[in-house]
C-alpha positions, 0 to 999 in steps of 0.5 A, a space after each residue: 515766221 508765219 505771216 498770214 499769207 496762204 497759198 492753196 496749191 492744187 496739184 491735178 491727178 494723173 488720171 481722167 477720173 471725173 470724180 477726181 476731176 470734179 473734186 479738184 475743180 470744185 475745191 479750186 473755185 471755192 477755196 478761191 473765194 476765201 479772202 486772204 487766200 490764192 489758189 494755184 492749180 498746177 499739173 501733177 507735181 511728181 511728174 513735173 521736171 526741176 526746170 518747169 514753169 510750175 516749180 519756177 512759180 512755186 519757188 518764188 512764192 514766199 507765203 505759207 502754203 497748202 498743197 493738196 495732191 493725190 499722194 501721201 503727204 510725206 511723199 508730197 512734201 519731199 517732192 517739193 523739197 527736191 525741187 526747191 520748194 521748201 519749208 517746215 512740215 505743217 500739221 494737218 488734221 484732215 487725214 486718210 481714214 486710220 492714219 495718224 500723224 506720223 511720229 519719230 519712227 524710233 529707228 535707232 541711230 548713233 549721234 555719229 549719224 545725224 540726219 541730213 535736215 539737222 545740217 541743212 535746216 529748211 526756211 520757217 514758212 510752213 508747207 501743209 500737205 494734204 492728201 486728196 484721198 482723205 475725203 471726197 467732201 469739198 467742205 472738209 477741205 475748206 474747213 481744213 484750209 480755214 483751220 490752217 489759216 486761223 492757226 497761221 494768224 494766231 501764230 503771227 499774232 502771238 509773235 507780234 507780226 501782223 498778218 498781211 490779209 486778215 486779222 483774227 477777228 476778221 476770219 472768224 467773222 468770215 467763217 461764220 456759217 451765215 456768211 455766203 458771200 462770193 468774190 467772182 474771179 476768172 483764172 488766168 491762162 498763164 502764170 509769170 513764174 518770175 513774178 512776186 505774188 501780187 503780180 502773179 495773181 493781180 486781181 484774180 484769186 486763181 492761177 492755172 499753170 498749163 504744163 503737160 508732162 509725161 509720167 515719171 517713176 523716180 525715188 524721193 529722199 526724205 532728209 528728215 530721216 536720211 543719215 547720208 549712209 550712202 547705202 542707196 548709191 552703193 546699191 543702185 547700179 543705174 546712176 540714179 544717185 549722186 552727191 552734191 558739193 556738200 557731199 550730201 546724197 541726192 537724186 541726181 538723174 531721176 530718169 535713169 530710175 527703172 520704172 516700177 523698181 523700188 529696190 533701193 528703198 528696201 536697203 535704206 536703213 532709215 526708210 528715207 527712200 520714197 517711191 510715191 507711186 508704188 502700190 505698197 504704202 510703206 514705200 509710198 510715203 505712208 506713216 509706218 509703225 515704229 515697232 514694225 521697222 524694229 521687227 522685220 523690214 520685210 514686213 513693211 515692204 510686202 516681200 513677194 516670196 515668204 522666205 526672203 528678207 528685204 535685202 534678197 528681195 531688193 537684190 532680185 528686183 535689181 537683177 530683173 532690171 539689169 536683165 531688161 537692160 541687157 546687163 548681167 545680174 549681180 545677185 547680192 554680191 554687189 551694193 549689200 553692205 556688211 551692215 545690211 547683211 548682218 542687220 538683225 532686223 532682217 534675220 527674223 522669219 516671215 509670219 502671218 502678216 507677211 502672207 497677208 501682204 504677199 496676198 494683197 500684192 498678188 491682187 495687183 490693186 
């Protein structure tokens, strides 16, 4: 249950853009002044290996989390999940312009195909993921953090669990506009991954973990959508996917994935595979219009050729990677199941929306 504890995690971007660094630095400093809030600054979470010091630290935290990253919030949540940092999806109100909170996509699935998460419930603690691209204004992020903290305090009060940091009255008093008190701090140079929250932060409100991972490219599975159909493991010929002891699909060898190739995401019937760095929003984890999925998957994924459906594009992309790896192309003869081949979603003809997305793809933004 929510406790009132709150750790703000700031995941640094991959680029050296000074405006991005300024936003990260300013928010780190000011969020660290909020009572009841601890700030953990980390490298870009997508690039970090599961065995990293950062993930060891995050897995040890039992507080509710607010995680800020330069990715879609859905992508951030499932990156954390695949690395053992798990919890419930917290509702955020600060979102990208024009982006509404993602709803159930309404993808048809029978009762015999439950979502993976139905059989693998996550802990009750909340994880609120914020996209740094939602705003360039630090006060907007501070207001959202305050709103989230107030929400947690209220929830704890309603469940008769006293918050460990702030009462609702104390929080409202602090949040008053005339309050500009400052609590000084210096970031710790290094975090102890095995330490509990109190020991990790000590007397400081901010801790920075210094690691220097290289850029990576791999798929992330959204288990709230995944039905464990295994289409991806059948389609991928690079050994990226495997199954765990519960016979659930997992990304087993992430670094076997071919950089820039999103082919497996195109054959996933539930749009459950995310490539967070892809230029097409639907593949990168953005909320998707349910009606679009029901009409034609290729519209969401921006098929480069106007007369190709999603499976044809996926097969061609896979062949390109096979050739680059010195292997023989296989076309649609391998890994395209009969269910996908006969899926009426992929039989419709391309329209103006296809053409528009193709033109945007050609710009290579």
